[in-house]
N, C-alpha and C positions, 0 to 999 in steps of 0.2 A: 420676263414678264409674267407677273402669275397668269394661272388658268382662268379663274374669274373676271380678271381685265380682259384677257383678250377674245372670252365669251362677250363681254360687254360692248367691247368694240366691233364685235362682228356682227352682233345683233345694232347696236346703233345702226351702222354701215347697212345693213338688209332694212333696217326702216327708212334711212335716208335714201337709200338708192329706189326703193317701193312708192316712196310719196312722189319721187320727180317723174318716176315714169309712168304714174296712174296720172299726175297731170301733166306738167309741161311735153312728157315724152306721147302720150296717147293723143294730145293735139298736133304736135309735130307730123306723128306717125297719120293720124287721119287726114291731113294736109289742112289743119284749121291753125287761124291764129290761136295761140295760146291765151285764153282769159284772165282777166285780172284776179279773180277767183285761185286760179292754180299760183298766181304769181303770190297773192296773199298768204296760201296755206304753208308752201313750200321758205317765205320766209319767215314767217313764224315759227315755222319747225326749228330753222337754222339758225334762231336765234333762243333757242334751248338749251342751257348748258352740256346736257347730256346728248343732243344731235348737231354737234358742230358741222356747219357747213359753209362754204364758201359766195352765200346767197348775193354778195353785192354782184358778182358777174351774173346776173339774171338781169338786172336794171338794164346794159344794152342790148341784152337779146331780147326783151319787151319792147324795148325804145325801137329796135330795129322793124318790129312787128307791127309799130305804126300806135302803140300806146304812148300819150303825154308823157313828157318826163315829171313836169309838176304833178302828177297823178302818181306816179308813181315813187317820186320821193315822199309824197305824205301817205301813201298807202303801206312804205319802205318803215316810216316812223311809227304810225300806228301798230302795225304789227309786231315792231321791232320791242316798242315800249310794252306791249301786251306780254309778249316772250319774259321779256327782262322782269316783270313785275314777278313772274311765276319766279324766276330764278332767285330773285331778291328774297320773297317769300320763302321758301326752299329753303335759302340759305340763315334766314331770321328764326325759321322754326327747327331746323336742324342743328344749329348753332356749329360749335366745334366739331362734331361728330361730322358735320358737312366738308372737312377738308381729306375725310376717304373717298369722296365722288371723284374731287378733281387731284387728288393723289397731295402728299403733304408739300412736296419740294416746288408744283406751283401755288398749292394756298399760302406756303410762306413767302412767297415772291409777292404774292397780288396783296396780302396782307402787308409785308412792309411797304411797298409803294403806297398803299392807302395811307398807311400810318405817318408817312412821309410826306405825301404832295396831296393827299386828298382827294376833293372833287377833280380837281386837274388830272389826275391818274386816270382817273375814271374818262374822264371829255377825249385824254391822246387814246387809252386805248381802243373809244369806242370811233376813234377815225381807220382803224385799220380792221383787218375781216381777224375772227375767230374768237378773238380773246376778250370782248366786252362781254360775253354772257358769263364768262367767270369770273370777271369783275364785280360784276353784280349779284352774283353769288358770294362773291367774298365779302363785299360789301353789308349784304342782309348778315350775312355771319358775325362781320364784325359790328352790328349793330349801328351804321352809318347812318345820319339822318337820310331817312326815305326823300323828301323833298328835293334835298341837296345830289342825290345818286342821281336822281332822275333829270332834274336839270342839268346837271353836268353831262349824263350821258345823253338828251336828247340835244342838247348841243353840239358834241363832236359828230351823232349821228348825221344831224342836219348837215354841217359841215359835210361831211363823207357825201349822203347822197347828192347835195346838189353840185358836188365838184365831180363826180362819176356822172350826171347826166350834162353837164356842162361839157366836161371831156369827149363823154359822146358825140354831144350834137358838133362841137368845133371841129373834131374830126372828119365828122360823115360832110361837114360844108368845106373842109380842106379836100376830100375826097370826090368830092361835087356829086354827092349823096344827099347836101341838104335835109336838114329834117323838114 
């Protein structure tokens, strides 16, 4: 791995750790319930293609702290789509040079998936952590129609987050800790 890439990864990790520490970590350390503002900040940052974080894990943490699942789903959708809008715009503006940001191999993989499957690839990648920001970046690079990209992206995100909330509620009910 090249030196600039290692530095970029380390810098990204420092930013991500700092963001989580100053929001969620501070609330927990001070014995407070983490607020929705910290959820929104961390979640938004996690959907930027250059700060990949598994932010889906935040939903059960915030549900356990008493925040309603529906509110978390809505906030997750709004912040994810806002961040993905930036990812798409960067891809659109940088065009083919954006492949340098995510690596040629990843870019080629995302491009072939979008070329072959279109919006269904975007929907599928939004069902899983970490890949959807890169998929929206690639969509921008490829000039995939924005309304289609965001329709499929939002649909995948909605299914994912409703599923996470449902699984948390079902597990909590099974364990007797009901929502």
